[in-house]
C-alpha angles and dihedrals in degrees: 000000000000126000128188120192129178123190140155129216146141098275126085115253092246092059092045092051091051090055090050098041093057106066092188086069096051095095088056092065098023106053090179089069116092100185142349127207125189134167090232133037090242134036104266134156109287096019114135131197149120144221138220128219131216095244095090 
């Protein structure tokens, strides 16, 4: 699967990537997320994981 996303905002791309690359931080900026699990502390090739939301 390939996904392309383009957005604009007030933060520099490096800071935005750091927020995205560290799944443990996802619930800080995505309050709808309940938990995040990943086989590595950062998003890297080959890492696997999942997340749960607060809807159920």
